[in-house]
C-alpha positions in Angstrom: 93.6 120.2 -4.5 96.6 118.9 -2.6 98.3 115.6 -3.7 98.0 112.6 -1.4 101.7 111.9 -2.0 104.1 112.6 0.8 106.8 115.2 0.5 110.0 113.4 -0.7 112.0 115.2 2.1 109.6 113.9 4.8 109.8 110.4 3.3 113.6 110.6 3.3 113.7 111.6 6.9 111.3 108.8 7.8 113.5 106.2 6.0 116.6 107.5 7.6 115.1 107.0 11.1 114.2 103.3 10.4 116.6 100.8 11.7 116.4 98.4 8.8 118.8 95.9 10.4 116.5 95.6 13.4 113.4 95.2 11.3 115.1 92.4 9.2 116.3 90.7 12.4 112.8 90.8 13.8 111.3 89.5 10.6 113.9 86.7 10.4 113.3 85.7 13.9 109.6 85.6 13.5 109.9 83.4 10.4 112.3 81.0 12.1 115.1 81.9 9.7 117.4 82.8 12.6 116.0 79.9 14.6 116.5 81.3 18.0 115.5 78.2 20.0 113.3 79.8 22.7 110.4 77.5 23.5 108.0 80.5 23.8 108.7 81.8 20.3 105.6 82.2 18.1 104.6 79.8 15.3 104.8 82.3 12.5 106.0 80.0 9.7 104.0 78.6 6.8 101.3 76.2 8.2 102.8 73.0 6.7 106.2 73.6 8.4 107.5 73.0 11.9 107.6 76.8 12.3 103.9 77.0 11.6 100.7 75.3 12.7 102.2 71.8 12.0 104.9 72.6 14.6 102.3 73.1 17.4 101.4 69.4 17.4 102.4 67.7 20.6 104.3 64.4 20.4 102.3 61.5 21.9 102.6 57.7 21.7 106.3 57.4 20.9 109.2 56.5 23.2 112.6 58.1 23.5 113.9 55.0 21.7 111.4 55.7 18.9 112.8 59.2 18.6 116.4 58.0 18.6 115.5 55.5 15.8 113.7 58.2 13.9 116.8 60.4 14.2 119.0 57.8 12.6 116.6 56.9 9.9 116.1 60.6 9.1 119.8 60.9 8.7 119.8 58.1 6.1 116.8 59.7 4.4 118.8 63.0 4.1 122.0 61.2 3.2 121.9 61.9 -0.5 121.6 58.2 -1.4 124.6 57.2 0.7 124.5 53.5 1.7 127.8 53.0 3.5 126.3 50.0 5.3 125.7 48.0 2.1 122.4 47.1 3.6 120.3 48.7 0.8 118.8 51.2 3.1 115.6 52.9 2.1 112.6 54.2 4.0 110.8 50.8 3.6 113.7 48.7 5.0 114.4 50.5 8.3 115.1 47.3 10.1 118.3 46.8 8.2 120.0 49.7 9.8 121.3 49.9 13.3 121.9 52.9 15.5 125.7 52.6 15.1 125.4 52.8 11.3 125.0 56.5 11.6 128.8 56.7 12.1 129.3 55.4 8.6 127.5 58.3 7.0 129.4 61.2 5.7 127.6 63.9 7.7 129.1 66.6 5.5 126.9 65.4 2.6 123.7 65.7 4.7 121.6 68.8 4.5 120.8 69.5 8.2 117.5 71.1 7.3 116.4 68.0 5.3 117.6 65.9 8.3 115.3 67.9 10.7 112.4 67.8 8.3 112.8 64.0 7.8 112.9 63.6 11.6 109.6 65.4 12.0 108.0 63.2 9.2 109.4 60.0 10.8 107.9 60.9 14.2 104.6 61.9 12.6 104.5 58.4 10.9 105.2 56.7 14.2 102.4 58.7 15.8 100.1 57.8 12.9 99.3 61.4 11.9 101.5 61.8 8.7 101.0 63.9 6.7 100.1 66.4 9.5 98.7 69.1 7.2 95.3 70.5 6.5 93.5 68.9 3.6 93.8 71.0 0.4 90.8 73.2 -0.3 89.5 73.6 -3.8 90.5 76.8 -5.6 88.0 79.6 -5.4 87.0 81.7 -8.5 90.0 83.8 -9.5 92.6 81.5 -8.0 94.9 79.1 -9.8 96.4 78.9 -13.2 95.3 81.5 -15.7 93.6 83.6 -13.0 93.6 87.3 -14.0 
């Protein structure tokens, strides 16, 4: 009886014909890693992220000023505990920060991905839909800690 394994030489030829760089580029683009900002790109990310199902949510009930305010507050949220204003900024005391206070932040100390994620959460809060994720489901038999 013949083995189901492929001939190593055939496998080697197949691997040599694969454009690994193109495959990795396609995978990265689909996962949002390369973040090509085409509006028609698919939502292939994890469901709880802006690249997944959560990102499909349309923005309603907020103004452009609300978005501007959320942008500034998200920068302070991502600011690694910077408080150059001396106004004791935190997420509960948003009224103590003005739009121009963003110029006092050291933007080099801000993680831009955290800034973007905080912006999304701020806008969701303004829309009254935070957290915009599916409810957790109970683990099924065989899932979770100690599952074998």
